N, C-alpha and C positions, 0 to 999 in steps of 0.2 A: 526781662517779661514783666509785662504789665498785669495790672490788678485783675482784667477780664480774662487773661489767659489763665492767671492762678486759679480762679473761681472754676473755670473749666476743667482744669486738672484735679482739683478737689472734687468736684461733682462727678468726674470719670470715676476716680479711685472708690468714693462713696459708693457709686453703682456696682462696680466690679466686687466690693466688698460684700454689699448687699446680696448680689448675684451668688458669689460663692457661698454665704451663709444660707442662702435659700437652698442651693445646690445640695450642701452638708447635711441640711435638714430633712430634704427629700429622701436622700441616701440613707440615713439614721431611720426615718420613717418606715421605708421601703425594705430595710433591713430588718426592723424590728416586726414588720409585718410577714417577710418571708420566713423568720426565726419561729413565728407563731403559728404559722401554717405548717412549718416542718413538725414542731412539736405535736400539733393536732394529728397530721399523718402517722407520726411514729406510735402515738398513744393508740391510735386507731389499729395500726399493724399488731401491735401487741396486747390488743383487747384491752387496754385501760383506758380508753376514752369515754370522757363524760361531757355533758352538754354544760356550758357556761355560758356566761351572758357577758356580752363583748359591747364595748362602745362605740358604736359605728361612726362617731367622729374622729376614732383612732385607728380603727382597721378599714380595710377596704372592702367595697360589698363583695369582692371576691371571696373573701376570708370568711364573711359572714354566710355567703352562700354553701361554702365549702362545710362551716358547721351544721347548716340544716342538713346538708347530705349526709354528713357522718351521722348525725344523730339518728337520722332516717335508716342508714344501713345498719347501724347497732341495733335499732328496735327489730328491723327485719331479720337480722341474725338470731336474735333471740327468740322471736317468733318461730323462724326455721327450727331452732334446737328444740322448742318445746314440741313442734308439731313431729321431728323425728323420734322424740321422745314417747309422744301419742302411739306413732305407728309401731316401734317398739313393744309397748305394753300390748297393743292390739293382736300384734303378731304371736307374741307370746301365749296370749290367751287362746288365740285360734289353735295354736299348736298342742295346748296344754287339753284343752277342752274337746279336742277331737281325737287325741291320742288312745286314752282308753276305751271309748266307744267303738274305735274301728279294731284295737287289739282285741276287743271282746268277740266282734264279728267275726273276724278271722280265727280266732281260737274256738269258738260254736261250730262255724263252717269245718274247721278241720275235725272236731270230735264227731259232727254229722257223717262226714265222709268212712270214718272208722266204723260206723254203726252197718248192720245189716239193713240196707234199703232196698226198696224196689227200683229197678232200673231207671224208670223216669225221675223218680227222686234223686237218683245220683247225679243225673244231668243237672238237675236244679241246684243242687249243692255245689256241683263244679262251677256252675254260672255265677252263683253266690260269691265263691270265695274268689274268684277272679275278678269280679266288679269290685269287690271290697278292696283286693290288692290294688287295683287301678285307682280306686278313689284314694287309699293310702298315699301312693305314690305321687298322684296330683297334689295333694294337699301338701305335702312335703317340698315337693317343687316348688309350687307357688310360694310357700313361706320362705323358702329359700333364697329364691329369686327376689323376692320383696326386700328382703334383709339386704341383699346386696346391692339392689338398685336404691334404697335408701340411705346407704351408709351405715347400716346397723353391724353389719360385717365388713371388715375391713382386710383387704388382702395385703402380705407382708413380702413381697419378693425378697429373695436372699440368692447369692449365688449358690450353686449346687450342681451335681450330676444327674444327669437325664435318665440313667439306666435303672434307677430305684424306681422311678414312676412307671417306667415301661413294664418292669417285672411284676410290681403291684399289680396294674390294670391286667395283665396276661393271667395272674393268678386269679382274679377275681372273675373271669370270664371263661376261662379255659373249659370248665365243666360245662358251661352253657354252648359253647361252641362243638364242643365234643358229642355232645348230646344231639345236636343239629346236624352232625358229620360235616364239620367245618374245620379246616386245617387252619389255625390260629398260630401264627410264627412272629417270633420278635428278634430282629438282628440285634447283634452286640454293637455297643457303643461307648466311647469313653469320653462324648460330648458333655458340656457344661453350658449352663446358662442362667439367668437370673430370673427367677419364679417363687411363686407361692406352690409349696410341694402339696399339700391338701387339696388346694382348688383347683390347681393344672392337673392333677390326678383325677380330681372330679369331670374335668372338662374333656379328657382322653378317654376317660371311661364312657361318655356321653357318646364319642364317637364310635367306639369299639361297639357299643350295645347296640346302634342304628346298623352298624355293619353286620352284624350277626342277624339282626332282624330282617334286613333286605337282601340278604346274600341266601340263594337255595342251597338245600343240602347237596354237599359234594364240593361247594366252592372252597374259597381260600381268601383268607385276610391275613395282611403282612403290615407289621409295624417298622418303620424304619427312622433311621435321624440322617439328616444333612446339614453340615456346620458351613456357615458364611462369616464374613468378617463381622457383620454386625447381628445377624438372628443365628437362631438354630431352630430347624424346620423338623418337625416330627410328622410323617406322613402315615395315615392309616389308608391301605390299598384294600378293596375288596373285589371280588367277581360278581358282585350284586347286579339288580336290575336296572342301577343307573338313573340318571335324572334328566329330564328334557333341559336344554340350554335356557330357555325361557324359564323356567321355574328355579334356577340355581340362585339367583339374587334373593328370592323369596323365600328360600328354605331357612335363611336365619332371622327370619322375622318371627315375633311373638304368635304361637298358636296357629302358625300356618302348617296347614296340611293337604298336601297333593291329591286329588282326586284318584290318582295312579296308585296309592297306596292306602285307600280308604278300609280295604280289608284287613290291614295289619293295625296292632294295637299302637297307640301313641295319642299324645296330646298336643304337640308342637313346641314343647318348651325345651328340650334337651339341646339342640342346636342354637338358639337364642343364648340361653344360660352360658354355653361354650364360648360364644362371641362376645358376651358381657365380661367373662373371667378373664380372657386374654386381653380385651381392651383395657381393662382395669389394671393391668400388670405391663402395658406397654408393647403387648403382642397383637395378633391380627390371625385371622384364619381366613384360608381360601379352599376353593373346590374345583377339580377337573373332572369334569365325567360327561358320559353318553348314554343316552338310553339303550339298554341292553348289553352294555359293554363294561360296566362296573363304575366304581368312584374313587376318587383319591382326595380325602380330605386332609389340608396341612394345616398344622398349628405351628405359628412363628412366635419364638420367643427371644426376648433382647439378649445378647450374650453378657452386656455390661449394664449397670444400673444407670 
């Protein structure tokens, strides 16, 4: 082997060593960057992320961009939390400030109704009490809906039997149905699902209240349950006025009121609130109806968490 060949071999080995060294250096640098990125993401997930100064010569521009993004996200999250706290305080103020005046109006209206009044005055007192009750219901519903939408109220679905919420709903509305000469029945069931008992009862009560409102005297309302593999379905079936096909998708939107029911009391919140309650716990609602043939509102609740 001559001197020239030996020189080439040495140069080749040197180049190989330098190449391997560069690769190892790049690997270590990349590993360090990835570990730093992982640390940043982990701290962002557990809520402990804080902004630091990074040396651009050591970390990639991706890392720097991620740092700025996470910092902005943390600021946005803090601002959102602050806004929710303000909304929570505002809702509490509205609820508190309106509760006493409305209670007094209802009390005085009731006292007036017990007095010996002229016939024309009695009709005015009845109208006053009715409007006050409607306003009280509207404010309570708006506060409740706003708290649910802003996350002030959180649903806590747990496994449980369906029967108790059906019985509680029937207990609340049996007198109202009887007064209107409507037969309200509840089928027995041993079904179980995953739901928030308080809020799901509220959702079911909204459906039954609507069924009584839009079912004429002599009609029937039946509450039944059907079990599937993934969901449990609660049906509220009535013999009421029914709903036009073109309006069935609209009735679940906020404040929607059909012209065909304008003579009935209502503000268009109940079905929207019911849908929000079900969506918040992994369920949903459907309606099957035809004008003049009654309606079936179906609440679907998941059977497993």
